[in-house]
N, C-alpha and C positions, 0 to 999 in steps of 0.2 A: 503494500499500500503506500510506503514511503517513496518508492520509486515512482509510483504514479503522481504523487504530489509534486515532486520534484519536475517531472515531465510536464504537468499541468502549469507550474510556475514558469518554466521555460517558455511554454507555448504562449502564455499570458504576455510575458515580457516580450516576446517577438511581435505579438499581435498589437500590443499597446506600449511601443518604445517611449513615445512622448510622455505618457502618463507616468511610466516607471521613473523617467528622469526627474519629473517634477515631484513626485512622491519622496524619493531620495533626497533631492534638494531641500524640501520642506522639512523632512525629519531632522537632517543635520542642522538646518537654520534654526529650527526650535531649540536643539540641543545648545547650540552656539549662544542664543539669546538667554537661555536659562543660565548658562554658566557665566555669561558676562554681566547680566543684569539682576539676577537673583542671588546667585552664589558669589558673585565677584572674585573668582578664583584668580584672576589676573593681578589682583592687589595682593592676594595672599601668596601665590606662589611665582609670581613675576611673568606668568605665562598663562594664556588660554589654552590648556593642554587637554582637559578631558573631553572637551567635544572634538577636538582634533583626532585624538586617538580612536574615540567611539565612532566618529565619522568614517574613518579609515576602515574600522572593523565591520560597520555597516556595509560598506563597499565590497569588502571581502565576502561577507556573508551572502549579499546579493549575489556576487559572481558564482559563490558555491551552490546556492539555490538554482540558479539559471544554468548551471553546468557550463560554466565559462571559465576561462583561464585568466589570471591576472595580466598576461601578456595580450589578452583581447582588448584590453583597456589602454595599451601602450606603456605599461610598466614592465620594462625588461632590461637586461644586462647589456644589449648589445652597444657598443661604443661607450661603455661606462666611464672608463678613464678619459677619455675625449671629452665627454660631457661635463665631468667634474672639473677638468682643466679649465674648460670655457667658462663654467660658472666662476670659479676662483679668480681667473683674470678679469672678468666682468665686474664682479664685486669689488675687487681690489681697485680697479680703476674708478669705480663709481663713488666708493668710500673716500678715496684719495682726493678726488675732485670736490666732494662734499666737505672734506675737512679743510682743504686748500681755500674754498670760498669762504667758510667760516672764519679761518685764520685771517684773511684779508679783511673781512668785515670787522672782526674786533680790533685788528690793527689800525685800521683807519678810524675807529671810535677813540683811539687812544689807550686801550686797553692791552694788557700783557698776555697774549694768548700762550696757552701751553697744551701739550699733547699728552692725555692721561687715558690708558686703557682701563676702564671700569665698567663692567655691564650693570646696568640700571634697568629695572622694570618701569614699564608705564603705568602711571596712577594719576588721576585727577587730584588727588591730595598727596601734596609733595611730602608730608610725613609718612606716608604709607609706602612711598617708592622704595623698593628693595634694592640694595647694592650688595654686590657679591664679588667673590673672586673667581678662580679659574673654574671650579665646580658649577658655580651658577652661570658662568658664561656657556659651559658645555650644556647645562640644563636648557638655556635659551636657544642654542643651536638645534639641540634634539627636537624641542618643541616647535621650531620652524621647519625642520626636517619633516615632521609629522604633518605639519600643514601643508607643505608642498605636496606630500604624497596624497593627502586627503583631497585637497583642491584639485590636483591634476587628475586623479583617479575619478573625482566626480564629475568636473566640467568637461575636461577634455576627453577623458576615457569614456565615461558612460553617458553624460548628457548629449555631447556632440554626436558621438557615434550613433546613440539612439535616435536623435533627432533627425539625423541624416537618412534613416530608413524611411521615415514619412515625410519628411520636408525636402524640398529641392535644395541644391548647394546654395 
């Protein structure tokens, strides 16, 4: 009977690809709203992490129920080192440009700019902002990696591929 349920879910997802994309998006959006505005975990942990992880797990669960592979949504290891290298170069250039622009702005205002590496969380209340060292920085990187996997898996992987089944390019 479980096999029939999985087959029926796969058939439903093939017949209603746009609805599946919208349903998955809605579930993950509700999780994000609850985490950010009700639990406010970004102010506690420095990162909105729970909805990112749960969102990614929901996508993996959907793929399992629909008998699809993670490769079907574009997450694979082809050219992994090349992709990571491009990301590192682009991020480095972007951050360097941003810091250089800030440096010039501060210097023109007569302030003494200095360069400090200190990961800080985002918070509307400056007293709740979390500052940390190396482990906190790794936590922020891990949270953003989870966010990238969840967003790419949801938007580019599931929603766009599903929408293209019913809608023209």
